[in-house]
C-alpha positions in Angstrom: 106.9 76.8 -13.5 103.5 77.0 -11.9 102.2 74.7 -14.7 104.6 72.0 -13.6 103.1 71.8 -10.1 100.1 69.4 -10.0 97.0 70.4 -7.9 95.2 67.5 -6.3 91.8 68.5 -4.9 90.5 67.3 -1.6 93.8 65.9 -0.4 94.6 65.0 2.4 91.0 66.1 3.4 88.0 67.7 1.7 88.5 71.4 0.8 92.3 71.2 0.6 94.0 71.9 -2.8 97.3 69.9 -2.4 100.1 71.4 -4.4 102.2 68.4 -5.5 105.7 69.4 -6.5 106.7 65.9 -7.5 105.6 66.7 -11.1 108.1 69.6 -11.1 110.8 67.4 -9.8 110.2 65.0 -12.7 110.9 67.8 -15.2 114.7 68.3 -15.5 114.4 71.8 -17.0 111.8 72.9 -14.4 113.9 71.5 -11.5 117.1 73.2 -12.9 115.2 76.5 -13.3 113.9 76.3 -9.7 117.3 75.8 -8.3 118.9 78.5 -10.4 116.2 81.0 -9.5 116.5 80.2 -5.8 120.3 80.4 -5.9 120.0 83.8 -7.6 117.6 85.1 -4.9 120.0 84.3 -2.1 121.7 87.3 -0.7 125.1 87.7 1.1 127.3 84.9 2.4 125.5 81.6 3.1 127.4 79.2 5.2 124.6 76.6 5.5 121.4 75.9 3.7 118.9 74.4 6.2 116.3 72.1 4.7 113.1 71.2 6.5 112.1 67.5 6.3 111.6 66.1 3.8 111.1 67.9 0.5 113.2 70.8 1.8 116.2 68.4 1.9 116.0 68.2 -1.9 116.2 71.9 -2.5 118.7 72.5 0.3 121.2 70.0 -1.2 120.7 71.4 -4.7 121.2 75.0 -3.6 124.1 74.3 -1.4 126.3 73.5 -4.4 126.1 76.8 -6.3 126.1 78.7 -3.0 129.2 76.8 -1.9 127.5 76.0 1.4 126.9 73.1 3.7 123.5 71.4 4.2 121.9 71.4 7.7 119.0 69.0 8.2 116.0 69.9 10.2 114.0 66.8 11.0 111.1 65.6 13.0 112.2 64.9 16.6 113.6 61.4 17.2 114.9 60.9 13.7 118.5 62.1 14.2 121.2 60.1 16.0 123.4 61.8 18.6 122.8 64.9 20.6 120.1 67.2 19.3 118.3 70.4 20.2 114.6 70.7 19.5 111.8 73.2 19.2 108.0 72.7 19.7 105.4 74.3 17.5 101.6 74.4 17.4 99.5 72.4 14.9 95.8 72.8 14.3 95.2 70.2 17.1 98.2 69.8 19.4 101.9 70.3 18.9 104.8 68.9 17.0 108.6 69.1 17.4 111.5 69.5 15.1 115.2 68.9 15.8 118.7 69.3 14.5 122.1 68.1 15.6 123.4 70.1 18.5 126.7 70.6 16.7 125.4 71.2 13.2 125.7 75.0 13.3 128.5 77.1 14.8 127.4 80.3 16.4 127.4 83.2 13.9 126.9 81.0 10.8 124.7 82.6 8.1 121.9 80.2 7.4 119.4 80.2 4.5 116.2 78.3 5.4 114.6 76.3 2.6 111.4 74.3 2.2 109.2 73.3 -0.7 106.1 75.1 0.5 105.0 77.8 3.0 101.5 77.7 4.3 100.7 78.8 7.9 104.4 79.0 8.7 104.4 77.0 11.9 107.2 74.7 10.9 109.3 77.4 9.3 108.9 79.7 12.2 109.9 76.9 14.6 112.9 76.2 12.4 114.0 79.8 12.6 113.7 79.7 16.4 115.7 76.5 16.5 118.5 77.8 14.3 118.7 81.0 16.3 118.8 79.0 19.5 121.9 77.4 18.1 123.4 80.8 17.4 122.8 81.0 13.7 122.1 84.2 11.9 118.9 83.6 9.9 117.6 86.5 7.8 116.3 84.8 4.7 114.0 81.9 3.8 113.0 80.6 0.4 110.2 78.4 -0.7 109.2 76.9 -4.1 105.5 77.5 -3.3 103.8 80.1 -1.2 100.1 79.9 -0.1 99.8 83.6 0.8 96.2 83.4 2.0 97.4 81.2 4.9 99.8 83.9 6.2 103.0 82.0 6.8 105.3 84.2 4.7 103.9 87.3 6.4 104.5 85.7 9.9 108.1 84.9 8.9 108.6 88.5 7.8 107.3 89.7 11.2 110.1 87.5 12.7 112.6 89.5 10.6 113.0 87.1 7.8 113.3 88.1 4.1 111.0 85.6 2.4 111.0 84.7 -1.3 109.1 82.1 -3.2 109.0 81.2 -6.9 105.2 80.7 -7.3 102.1 81.5 -5.3 98.7 79.8 -5.3 95.6 81.5 -3.9 93.5 79.6 -1.4 94.4 76.6 0.7 
């Protein structure tokens, strides 16, 4: 599976090794294996699979089917129509904000958080706070790729989240 993920050096800036999952998405067998392995790693009842914009949407929708769950979209603020709730999080320089529909999750729903990659964990941790603000029970998160040297998965674990990923790459 790791071989299906293309590495693009110095993107989006010098020193970054960008892990491009589009090459895995192009491979039918690799995509199917990813979804099957992620579904098998889910534990307990899952009412909703929350995908973080944008590549997380792909895996959330695919995982929701075998888990017999709905899909909850977590988007950049201002992208959803209707009433929303939002959460700010820190970036290297400044802040950003993610949002979800205010009525997307009933209190007590078991939510599995999904994204394609975990790096520093800022967005994923904000998503957990946002879901919990809505009353969701969030105890697990899954990622296709982990960059463990950046500490995001460990930060989520410190927030009480069971984190799994299918592959890990050292460095940035």
